N, C-alpha and C positions, 0 to 999 in steps of 0.2 A: 744243526740238525746231526745226530748221532750217525757216525759211519763206522763200520766195524769190515775188517778185510782178513778172512782166515787164509791161512797157507799152512804146506807141510804134508798134506796128505798124499799118499802112495799107495802103489800096489806091493805089498810084502808077504813073505811065508810066515806061515803060523809060528810064533815062538820069537818072533822079529820085535824091532822097537821102531818108533817112530816119535818125533816131537813135532807137536802143532803150535802155530802161534797164531796171534789175533792182535793187530793194531787198531785202535779205538781212536776216533779223532771226534770232535764236535761236542764232547762232554767231560766234565771233570773227574776224569778216570779214578785218581787217587781218593775219590770220596763215594766210590760206588763199588757194591760185592759185584762181581762177575761170575758167569756161569759157561759152561760147554753143556750143549745139547747133542745128541744126534738122533739120525731119523733114518731106519734100515727100510729097505724097500717093502711097502706092504704095511708098514707098520708108523704108529704115532710117533711123535717126536717126544724124547724122553731125556730127563736130566742127567747128567753123567758125573758131574763135578761142580762145586763152587767154592769161591774163597770170598772171605772179606775186604774190605775195602785196603786194610793194612797189610793183609796176608798173613796175618796171625792165627786166622782160623780157617780151615777149609773141611770139605766134607765130600765123600766118594760114594757113589752108588754101589750096592751091595756087590753088583756085577763085575765092577772094576775095581773093588779094593784090593790093596797089595799089588796092583798091577799098573795104574795110573797116577800121577801126581799132577796136581794143578800148582800154577806158580803164577806170579805177574811181577813185573819190572814197572813201578810207578814212574820212574825217571822216563822210560820209553814208551809209556802208554801201551803197553803190550803184555797180553795174556797168554801163558803157556800152557801144554797139557804134554806131559812126558807120558807116552804109553809104552810097556815092555810086557813081554811073554803075550803077543797079541795071538787073538783066536779068531776063527772064522766067524764066529758071531759077533766079532766088534766091527764087522764090514758095515758101514752106514757113511751118510753125508755127516759129517761132523759142524755144527755151529757155534758160535760163541753170543753171548748175550748180556747185556748190560742189565739196567734196572728194570726191562720189562721180563727178564727172565731169573732175576735173583734179588734177594733180600736180606736184611741183617734182622736178627731177632734182638728182642731187649737183652738178651744175655750174651751178645756178641757172637752168635754164632750165624752162617749163612744158610739160605733155605732156597730151593727152587720157586719159581713162580711163574705162572702163564695165565695170570687174571688181569694182565693190562694190555690186551689187544691194540687198544688204540695208540701205545707207546711203542709197540714192535717196528724194529728197524733191522730184521735180519739181513745178513750178508748172502754172499752166495754160496757160502759153505765150502769145506775141501774134503774130498772124497777119501776114505781110509778103504782098501780091499785087502783084507786077508784072507789068503789060499791055503788050504790044508795040504 
């Protein structure tokens, strides 16, 4: 059974930086694309960044391009999200997702998915609060 545990969220001032971590167990981590999602109060969950199983390819949503970097350590079964130049609109609960939230195209790029509700195993998330 897949289990994900997110950590690293804090309250920071605008312009600050944070690094989120997600440890994954119960699944072949090094074979799966992974993704970070976030959900702000009153809004639906949205994909932020995804990364292929090998880590060779990643994608960032337009809202975070140039500020967020996703990475992974397959030896530690851990996914990371380095966030810099944080803005108040980045305030949200952040979640990581395995194969229910990310996939790999035939061309070797990653993409977000939310079409597998039967496979979802969301963690408790980690809260990022950015004040102006």
